[in-house]
ZADO-1210 file (C-alpha; in nm, 4 decimals, padded with zeros to 6 digits):
<atoms>
<atom x="00.6027" y="-00.3200" z="00.7486" code="MET" pos="1"/>
<atom x="00.6413" y="-00.1793" z="00.4002" code="LEU" pos="2"/>
<atom x="00.8410" y="00.1256" z="00.3003" code="THR" pos="3"/>
<atom x="00.6963" y="00.4205" z="00.1094" code="VAL" pos="4"/>
<atom x="00.8420" y="00.2977" z="-00.2204" code="SER" pos="5"/>
<atom x="00.7159" y="-00.0581" z="-00.1628" code="GLU" pos="6"/>
<atom x="00.3610" y="00.0705" z="-00.1096" code="HIS" pos="7"/>
<atom x="00.3626" y="00.2608" z="-00.4379" code="ILE" pos="8"/>
<atom x="00.5202" y="-00.0302" z="-00.6265" code="LEU" pos="9"/>
<atom x="00.2627" y="-00.2712" z="-00.4836" code="PHE" pos="10"/>
<atom x="-00.0347" y="-00.0578" z="-00.5858" code="TYR" pos="11"/>
<atom x="00.1155" y="00.0112" z="-00.9281" code="GLY" pos="12"/>
<atom x="00.1541" y="-00.3596" z="-00.9986" code="GLN" pos="13"/>
<atom x="-00.1897" y="-00.4305" z="-00.8531" code="LEU" pos="14"/>
<atom x="-00.3298" y="-00.1881" z="-01.1116" code="LYS" pos="15"/>
<atom x="-00.1567" y="-00.3705" z="-01.3971" code="GLY" pos="16"/>
<atom x="00.1782" y="-00.1971" z="-01.4382" code="LEU" pos="17"/>
<atom x="00.4935" y="-00.3995" z="-01.4924" code="SER" pos="18"/>
<atom x="00.7569" y="-00.3693" z="-01.2189" code="TYR" pos="19"/>
<atom x="00.9644" y="-00.1366" z="-01.4371" code="LYS" pos="20"/>
<atom x="00.6649" y="00.0875" z="-01.5163" code="GLN" pos="21"/>
<atom x="00.5616" y="00.0982" z="-01.1497" code="ALA" pos="22"/>
<atom x="00.9162" y="00.1842" z="-01.0469" code="GLU" pos="23"/>
<atom x="00.9342" y="00.4684" z="-01.3006" code="GLU" pos="24"/>
<atom x="00.5994" y="00.6085" z="-01.1877" code="GLU" pos="25"/>
<atom x="00.7016" y="00.5743" z="-00.8231" code="MET" pos="26"/>
<atom x="01.0166" y="00.7792" z="-00.8819" code="MET" pos="27"/>
<atom x="00.8193" y="01.0495" z="-01.0649" code="ASN" pos="28"/>
<atom x="00.5625" y="01.0680" z="-00.7854" code="MET" pos="29"/>
<atom x="00.8246" y="01.0838" z="-00.5112" code="LEU" pos="30"/>
<atom x="00.9980" y="01.3698" z="-00.6928" code="LEU" pos="31"/>
<atom x="00.6721" y="01.5558" z="-00.7601" code="ALA" pos="32"/>
<atom x="00.5570" y="01.5323" z="-00.3991" code="THR" pos="33"/>
<atom x="00.8942" y="01.6013" z="-00.2360" code="GLY" pos="34"/>
<atom x="00.8909" y="01.2634" z="-00.0630" code="MET" pos="35"/>
<atom x="01.2128" y="01.1332" z="-00.2189" code="MET" pos="36"/>
<atom x="01.3991" y="01.1606" z="00.1172" code="PRO" pos="37"/>
<atom x="01.1333" y="00.9325" z="00.2700" code="LYS" pos="38"/>
<atom x="01.1565" y="00.6719" z="-00.0076" code="LYS" pos="39"/>
<atom x="01.2970" y="00.4022" z="00.2225" code="ASN" pos="40"/>
<atom x="01.1147" y="00.5100" z="00.5386" code="ALA" pos="41"/>
<atom x="00.8617" y="00.2739" z="00.6906" code="ARG" pos="42"/>
<atom x="00.5106" y="00.3999" z="00.6230" code="ALA" pos="43"/>
<atom x="00.4309" y="00.3489" z="00.9912" code="LYS" pos="44"/>
<atom x="00.6922" y="00.6091" z="01.0897" code="SER" pos="45"/>
<atom x="00.5533" y="00.8892" z="00.8689" code="LEU" pos="46"/>
<atom x="00.3717" y="01.1929" z="01.0032" code="SER" pos="47"/>
<atom x="-00.0021" y="01.2222" z="00.9435" code="GLY" pos="48"/>
<atom x="00.0448" y="01.4584" z="00.6486" code="GLY" pos="49"/>
<atom x="00.3020" y="01.2337" z="00.4854" code="MET" pos="50"/>
<atom x="00.0747" y="00.9324" z="00.5298" code="LYS" pos="51"/>
<atom x="-00.1949" y="01.1327" z="00.3515" code="ARG" pos="52"/>
<atom x="00.0468" y="01.2083" z="00.0649" code="LYS" pos="53"/>
<atom x="00.1303" y="00.8382" z="00.0409" code="LEU" pos="54"/>
<atom x="-00.2358" y="00.7413" z="00.0230" code="SER" pos="55"/>
<atom x="-00.2950" y="00.9966" z="-00.2543" code="VAL" pos="56"/>
<atom x="00.0056" y="00.8628" z="-00.4471" code="MET" pos="57"/>
<atom x="-00.1278" y="00.5070" z="-00.4128" code="CYS" pos="58"/>
<atom x="-00.4628" y="00.6267" z="-00.5485" code="ALA" pos="59"/>
<atom x="-00.3082" y="00.7917" z="-00.8550" code="PHE" pos="60"/>
<atom x="-00.0422" y="00.5349" z="-00.9453" code="VAL" pos="61"/>
<atom x="-00.1227" y="00.3263" z="-01.2500" code="GLY" pos="62"/>
<atom x="-00.3068" y="00.5970" z="-01.4397" code="GLY" pos="63"/>
<atom x="-00.6347" y="00.5723" z="-01.2513" code="SER" pos="64"/>
<atom x="-00.9148" y="00.7177" z="-01.4649" code="LYS" pos="65"/>
<atom x="-01.1317" y="00.8270" z="-01.1743" code="CYS" pos="66"/>
<atom x="-01.0266" y="00.8934" z="-00.8155" code="VAL" pos="67"/>
<atom x="-01.2664" y="01.0189" z="-00.5497" code="ILE" pos="68"/>
<atom x="-01.0912" y="01.1679" z="-00.2485" code="LEU" pos="69"/>
<atom x="-01.2510" y="01.2945" z="00.0719" code="ASP" pos="70"/>
<atom x="-01.0475" y="01.5896" z="00.1978" code="GLU" pos="71"/>
<atom x="-00.7108" y="01.4740" z="00.0577" code="PRO" pos="72"/>
<atom x="-00.5304" y="01.7741" z="00.2059" code="THR" pos="73"/>
<atom x="-00.6470" y="01.7320" z="00.5672" code="ALA" pos="74"/>
<atom x="-00.3374" y="01.7237" z="00.7865" code="GLY" pos="75"/>
<atom x="-00.1051" y="01.8247" z="00.5016" code="VAL" pos="76"/>
<atom x="00.1222" y="02.1281" z="00.5404" code="ASP" pos="77"/>
<atom x="00.0182" y="02.4476" z="00.3512" code="PRO" pos="78"/>
<atom x="00.2937" y="02.4214" z="00.0867" code="TYR" pos="79"/>
<atom x="00.2026" y="02.0630" z="-00.0007" code="SER" pos="80"/>
<atom x="-00.1673" y="02.1464" z="00.0113" code="ARG" pos="81"/>
<atom x="-00.1201" y="02.3855" z="-00.2816" code="ARG" pos="82"/>
<atom x="00.0704" y="02.1197" z="-00.4757" code="GLN" pos="83"/>
<atom x="-00.1994" y="01.8518" z="-00.4520" code="VAL" pos="84"/>
<atom x="-00.3752" y="02.0052" z="-00.7547" code="GLY" pos="85"/>
<atom x="-00.0506" y="01.9796" z="-00.9536" code="VAL" pos="86"/>
<atom x="00.0031" y="01.6049" z="-00.9033" code="TRP" pos="87"/>
</atoms>
Protein backbone atom coordinates (compact mmCIF):
# COMPACT_ATOMS: atom_id res chain seq x y z
CA MET A 1 0.00 0.00 0.00
CA LEU A 2 1.19 3.48 -0.85
CA THR A 3 1.40 6.44 1.50
CA VAL A 4 -0.26 9.79 0.85
CA SER A 5 3.00 11.34 -0.35
CA GLU A 6 3.77 8.37 -2.63
CA HIS A 7 0.37 8.71 -4.32
CA ILE A 8 0.95 12.38 -5.10
CA LEU A 9 4.51 11.76 -6.28
CA PHE A 10 3.35 8.92 -8.53
CA TYR A 11 0.64 10.99 -10.21
CA GLY A 12 2.96 13.99 -10.56
CA GLN A 13 5.57 11.90 -12.36
CA LEU A 14 2.88 10.20 -14.43
CA LYS A 15 1.86 13.66 -15.64
CA GLY A 16 5.42 14.50 -16.70
CA LEU A 17 6.98 16.18 -13.68
CA SER A 18 10.51 15.31 -12.62
CA TYR A 19 10.84 13.71 -9.17
CA LYS A 20 12.07 17.00 -7.71
CA GLN A 21 9.18 18.98 -9.24
CA ALA A 22 6.64 16.40 -8.06
CA GLU A 23 8.12 16.46 -4.57
CA GLU A 24 7.93 20.26 -4.42
CA GLU A 25 4.32 20.27 -5.61
CA MET A 26 3.45 17.49 -3.17
CA MET A 27 4.80 19.51 -0.24
CA ASN A 28 2.86 22.61 -1.35
CA MET A 29 -0.36 20.62 -1.69
CA LEU A 30 0.04 18.92 1.68
CA LEU A 31 0.56 22.30 3.34
CA ALA A 32 -2.36 23.92 1.50
CA THR A 33 -4.77 21.13 2.40
CA GLY A 34 -3.61 20.63 6.00
CA MET A 35 -2.64 17.03 5.29
CA MET A 36 1.03 17.39 6.21
CA PRO A 37 0.54 15.29 9.41
CA LYS A 38 -0.80 12.46 7.21
CA LYS A 39 2.11 12.62 4.75
CA ASN A 40 3.42 9.16 5.68
CA ALA A 41 0.06 7.58 6.48
CA ARG A 42 -1.14 4.71 4.34
CA ALA A 43 -3.92 5.90 2.04
CA LYS A 44 -5.97 2.88 3.11
CA SER A 45 -6.05 4.14 6.71
CA LEU A 46 -7.45 7.61 5.88
CA SER A 47 -10.99 8.69 6.66
CA GLY A 48 -13.44 9.13 3.79
CA GLY A 49 -12.97 12.90 3.71
CA MET A 50 -9.19 12.62 3.70
CA LYS A 51 -9.34 10.07 0.88
CA ARG A 52 -11.42 12.60 -1.05
CA LYS A 53 -8.78 15.30 -0.42
CA LEU A 54 -6.09 12.91 -1.65
CA SER A 55 -8.00 12.17 -4.84
CA VAL A 56 -8.45 15.90 -5.50
CA MET A 57 -4.72 16.49 -4.94
CA CYS A 58 -3.88 13.68 -7.38
CA ALA A 59 -6.18 15.31 -9.94
CA PHE A 60 -4.53 18.73 -9.62
CA VAL A 61 -0.87 17.70 -9.35
CA GLY A 62 1.17 18.36 -12.46
CA GLY A 63 -0.64 21.51 -13.51
CA SER A 64 -3.67 19.83 -15.03
CA LYS A 65 -5.36 22.23 -17.47
CA CYS A 66 -8.85 20.82 -17.05
CA VAL A 67 -10.22 18.79 -14.14
CA ILE A 68 -13.83 17.66 -13.93
CA LEU A 69 -14.88 16.65 -10.44
CA ASP A 70 -18.22 15.18 -9.36
CA GLU A 71 -19.02 16.46 -5.88
CA PRO A 72 -15.40 16.82 -4.70
CA THR A 73 -16.49 17.97 -1.24
CA ALA A 74 -18.82 15.04 -0.43
CA GLY A 75 -17.70 13.59 2.89
CA VAL A 76 -15.27 16.44 3.58
CA ASP A 77 -15.53 18.41 6.83
CA PRO A 78 -17.05 21.94 6.60
CA TYR A 79 -13.74 23.78 7.11
CA SER A 80 -12.01 21.84 4.34
CA ARG A 81 -15.06 22.15 2.12
CA ARG A 82 -14.61 25.93 2.07
CA GLN A 83 -10.93 25.55 1.22
CA VAL A 84 -11.45 23.36 -1.85
CA GLY A 85 -12.03 26.49 -3.96
CA VAL A 86 -8.69 27.90 -2.75
CA TRP A 87 -6.54 24.94 -3.84
